[in-house]
N, C-alpha and C positions, 0 to 999 in steps of 0.2 A: 560425626559433626564435632567441630572444635569446641573446647570448653569455654572459649572467650565469648561465644555468641549466646550462651545459655542465659546470660544476665539480661539480654534484650529480648523484647517480644519479637516473634517471627515477623519479618517484613523486609522492606527494601534495605534499610540501613544495616540490619543484622546480616543480610545476605552479602552486601558489599564488603563488610568487614571480614566475613568468613572466607571470601575469595583470596585474601592475602595469605592465608595459611592452609587452605584446603585445596587438594588437587582437583583437576578438572572433572573427572568422573563423579566423585561425590558431590561436587558443586552442581553438576547437571541434575543429579537426583534431588538435591536440595531445592533447586529452582522449580523443578517439576512438581514437587510437593507443595511449594508455595503457590504456584499457579492453580493447582487443583483445588486447594483450600481457599482460594481467592484472598490470600493474605498479601499478595501483590496484584493489584488490579489497576485499571485505567491505562491509557496509552503511554504516557510519559514514564511512569515507574516501570512498566514492562519493557519499554525500549531501553531504559538505563540499565536494568538488570540483564537483559539479553546482550547488550553491547559489552558489558563488563565480562560476562561469561564467555563470549566469543574471543575476547582478548586473552582470557586465560587458556582457552582451548588451543588457540593458535600458538600461544607462547610455549605450551608444553609439547607441541608437535615436533617430532624428530624426523629429520630427513629434508630433502629438497624436491621431492616428487610432488608436483602441483596436483596431479590427479588424486593422489592419496589424501592430500590436504582438502581438496574439494569434497571428496567422499566422506571425510571425517566431519566436515562442517554440515554437510547434508544430513548425516546420521543424527547429529545433535539437533539440527533444526526440525527434522521430522518428529522427534520425540517431544520437543517443546511445543510445537503446534498441535500435536495430538493431545497434549495435556490440557490445553485451553484453546480450542479452535476459534473462539469468539474474540480473543485478543489478537487481531489480525496483524498488529504492529510487530509481534514477535517474529512472524514469518517475513515481514518487510526487512527487519534488521538482518536476518540470516541471508536473505537474498542480496542485500547490499554488501555483506562481507564476501559472499561468493563472487559478486561482481568485482570486488577489489582484487581478488586473486587473478581473475582474467585480465583486468586492466594492467596489473603489474607485469604479467607475461607479455601482453600486447605492446606495452610501452617499451619493453626491453628487446623485443624481437622485430619491431618495426611493423611489418605486415602481419596481421593476425591470421592470414590464411596460408602463409608460407609453411611448407612442411606438413600441411594437413593431409596430403595424399602420399606421404612418404611410404607408408606401409600398405597402400591399397592400390591394386592394379585395375582400377575402374576408369573408364573414359571420363574426361573432365566435363564433357557436355551432358553426361547422364547423372552427375552428382550435383544435387541442388545446393550442397554446402560450398561448392567452389564456383558458383556463378559469378561473373564479374559484376562489380558494383556499377550502378548507373550514375552518370554525371548529370543528375537532375535532382529536383527537390521533392520527389515522390517519397513518402514515408515508407520505412521498412516494414510497417505493419499493413500496408495497403496491398491488396491483391494485384493492383496494376503494376507494382514493381516486379512481381514474379512473372506476370504476363509479358512485360517488356523484355525480361531477360530470357524468356523461353526461346530456344532455337526453333527456327521455322523449317518446315518441310521443304525438301528439295523440289518437289513438284509444285509447291506454292510459289517458290522463288522464280521458277521458270515461267509460270503463268503471269507473274507480275511483270516480267520483262517482255512478254508477248503482248499483253493487253493491259489496259488500265483498270479493268474490272475483274473481280474474282468470279470464276464460274462455279466454284464450289466453296462451301463454308469451311473455315479452319476447324481443326479438332478442338473439342472442348477441353478447357484447362481444369484439371483437378489437382488434388494434393499429391497425386502419384504420377503426374504427367511426365516428370523428368526421368522416371524409371522405365517408361514404356518405350519400345522401339519406335523410331520415327517413321518407318515406312511399313510396319506390319499391319496396322489397323487401317481399314478404309476410312476415308473422310465421310462425314455425315452430310447427306445430300438433302435431307428433309427434316422438318420438325417432328415428324412421326417416328423418326428413328433415333431421337435423342437418348432414350433410355434402353435402347436395344443392346444386347450383348454381342460383341464381335465374334465371328465364326472362328477366327484363327486363335488357337490356344496359346500361341506365343505372345499374343497381345495382352495377356493377363498381367496384372501388376502385383507386386508384393504387398504385404500388409503394411500399415503405417509404422509399426514398430520394427520392420525389417528393412535392410539396405541391400544393394545389389550383391554384396559379398557375404550376406547372411548374418551380419552383425547389427546389433541394435544401435539407434542413434546415440543413446546415452554412452554405450561403450566406445563408439567412435569419438565422441567428445572427450572422454577421459583419456583415450590413447593420444589424441591430439595434444592435450595438456601435458601428458607425460613426455611426448617428443619435444615440446617447446621447453619444458623445464630442463631436459637433458642437454638441449642444444644451447642454452644460455647459461652464463656464469653470473648469477645474481643471488643475493641474499633474500630469498622469497619471503621467509618468515618475518624478518625485520621490516620489510617494506609493507607487508600486509598489516602488521601491528601498528605501524605509523598511520596507515589509512584508517584503522579502527579508532585510533586516538583522535584523528580528525573528525570522525563520525561522532565521538563523544563530545567534542567541542561544538559540533553542529547542534546536538541535543541541548546543550547548555545555553547556546546563544539564539536559538530559534525564536523564543518569545520576545527577546529584545529586538531582533531584526524585524519581526512582524510589527512590534510597537513603534518602530522607527518611521513607518509610513502612515501613522495614524492621522497626522495633520492633513494628509492628502485626501482622506475619506470622511472625516468628521468636520463639520463646519459649525459656526457659531449659531446659537439659538435653535439647534436641532433637537428633536426628541428621538432618543435612541431606545429601542426595545431589545432586551436580551433575556436570557434565562440560564439557569444552572450555575453552579459555583466553578467557574473556569478561570484559572490563573492567566491564561493567554488573553482572554477577553478583558479581564480586570487591568492587566498591564497595558493593553491597547488603549483602554479608556483613560487610564491615568496619564499616559503619554500625551493624549490629546488635551487633557484637562490643564496642562501647563500653559497653553496659549489659547484655549477655546473655552467658552462657557456654553454648556448644553445641559439637557435634562435626560436622565436615565430612568426608564421604566423597566423594572426587573420582575419577571415572573418567578415565583418561588419554587416551582418544580416539585410540588407536593405529590406523593409523600416520601419518595426515596432520597431527595436531595435538598429538602427545604431547610434542614438543620445546618448543613454546610453553607447554603446560600445566605442564611441570616448571619452566620458567623463571619463570612468573608466580607459582607457589606458593612458590618458593624466594627469589626476588629482587624480585618485583613488576614485572618486565619480561619480555616475551617474548624468548627467546633468539634466535629466528630473525629478529627485526625489526631493520632497520637503525636506526642512531642518529638519522638525519634523518627517520625516519618514525614514531617512537614518541613518546608523551607522557611527561611526567615520571613516573618510577616512584613507587610508593607503598609503604607498609609492607605486607609480606605477612601473611597470616592467622596464620602461626606466630609472627610477632613481636608480634601482638596478643593472644597467649595462647590461641588457638583450635587445638585438636588437629586435624590434617588427615591423612587416610589416603588414599593413592593406590592404586587397585585397577585391575586389568585390566578391560576391558569385559566379558569373559566371566564375571566374578564378580558382575555387577549383580543377576541374579535371585536368587542365593544370599543376598545381604545385604539384599535389599529388605524382608524381613519385619521387620527391625529399624529401618528408616528411617521417620521421622515425616513427612518432607516432601521432595518433589523440586522443585528449582529449575532451570529450563532457560533458556538464552539462545536467541535466534532470529536467523536471517538475514533473514527477511521473514515477515510475517503476512498471510494472504490474507483476502478478504472473507467467506468462508464460516466463518471461525474456525479453520481449519487453519493450520499454519505450516511453513516450511522451516527446518530447523536443521542443525547439524553432524551428520555420520554417527554413528549410535549413539543419537540422540534417540528414534527410533521404538521401538527395543528397550527403552529405559529407560521410556518412557511406557506401553508394553504391560505390562511387568513391574509397574509401579506400579498399573495398573488391576487386574491380577490379585490384588494384595495390598491393594487398597482404600487406596492411599496417594495423598494429594492431589498433583497436579502443578500447579506455579505457573510461569508463563512471564513473563519480564521483557523488555519491549520498549518502545522509544520510539514515539511516535505516527507519526513519520516512516517507520517500517518497515511501518505498516499500509497495505495496498494495496487498491484497489477491484477488482483482478483476481481472477477465479475460476479455480480449478485444473482447467480442462477437460482438459488433458493434463499429467499429473503428471510424466511422463518428461522433458518439456521444461524443467522447473524443476530437475532434478537434474544437477549437474555431476560429471564423473568425472575422477579424477586419474591419476597415473602408477601403473600396475599393478606396476611393478618395486619399489615400496615395500612391497607386500604379499608378493609372491614374487620374490626377487632373480633377475635374468636369468642370474646365474651358474649357477643350477640349471637348466641348459638341458634336460636330459632330462625333468625334471618339468614345466617350463613348456610344453613341446611337447605334453603330454598333457592339459592342463586349460585352461579359459577363466577368466581372472582378471579381476575387475572391482573397481574402487576408487572407489566413490561418495564424494564429499566432503560431500554433504548428504542428509538424509532428509526425507520429507514426513510430518508428524504430523497425523492427522485431528483435527477439533475435538472429537470425543467422548472423546478421551484427555486433554484439558486441562480442568482445573477452574477456573482463574482466570488472567486476564491482568492484570499490573500495568504500567501505563504512567505517563508523567509527568502524566497527568490523573487517576490513581487506579486502583482495582481494578475490573475488568469481567469479567462472564461471557462466554464465547465467543459466546453468542447475542445479546449486546448490541453486538458490534463493527459490525454494519450501521449502527447509529445514529452511531457515530463516523465511519464512512465518509461518511455523508450530511452530517455537519457539516463535514468537511474537504475534500470533493471535490464538484465540480459534475458533474451527469450529462452535460453537454456535453463535458467534458474527459476522460471515462473512456477514450474511444478517441482517441488522439493523431493 
């Protein structure tokens, strides 16, 4: 570790300064230790640190082989996500950088599928990676797209020409249908034979990790990237670094872009309910306060975030944040002429009948439209649904993750239970089990609108943003 950073407390600013003089591998170890000790936490600081580290890693990469660059980024990304799995935004930034490498190659080679079969002697109609694209609006994540691109059996086409009705049902489409021979397996004639095993041994399909030539899909993908990088004469490293710098600009401008549409969603004389000390929400409300007069009811988010909430409402700066870790303070809502009422979390349901709109911040947004937010968000969202109050969530696109919440408990982080019930009450503590969750999971059906730096979106539309910003090959690091 460089001597220049020993004068600063470990955190985001000290890490960014150390990157200027420290090589990539020690910087990776440094960030891993900061993530494990929670000295860098919350979405935006983790995103800034990960983006700066990725810029350093790509800058020190030697060579022009895209496959080796992708593998290097994957290796660093897997270590960072393993260090702190609950900071989902770390994996989001790594996937965005991987997507930049693929986009640079695709933009310079024209067709992203040319040359993908250069070293493989497999039939094109048996390889699901070389299926022609459909000239339709079907999403790439929809099974209908693969069903439409699936080649039809010759016997079925002859029956279609002879009669207008199918005498037999088409074969079932599975994830391995493209590998199976088209005429070896008999067609299913009855519902009673849907799950029967074909008698012909040639009809068996390979496993999901294997391809017709015995190579894994990941190795095929890396070979394709290596072929593309050899066939093009581009400065891969410099273009990827330019894309990472654009990603850094997106992180800096996301709050301002979200605040730019505040007047479209906040109207005069409304009562807005929010909670937790979020800079995104505060800037959003301050932008609307320039031309609107409204009232803000702020839940204090006791006990883990109440100190920061009080500080950001009174002074524009979180009280518990160190001077070297915080941004420049801004004018609080009270100084802008907006009345602010701080209430305990237990009073949310009682006041919800008078609230016109609920505005929530988020820690991360998942691919199914749900979100992980500060503790108390789930209770506020359920109370809003009971009173038919719209719930608006503010989030940058960098917080949107392609991960699905298969195990919600793994996404929830727990804090010190002594802040809920002090350990001095020993007789009481011995008789109860106290939990102190720092985050809540809010299902998608409790959210009415997401506002990102790209505009407003319904929860059901988030899958399209995921498809635009992440490649399917990079979802699993």
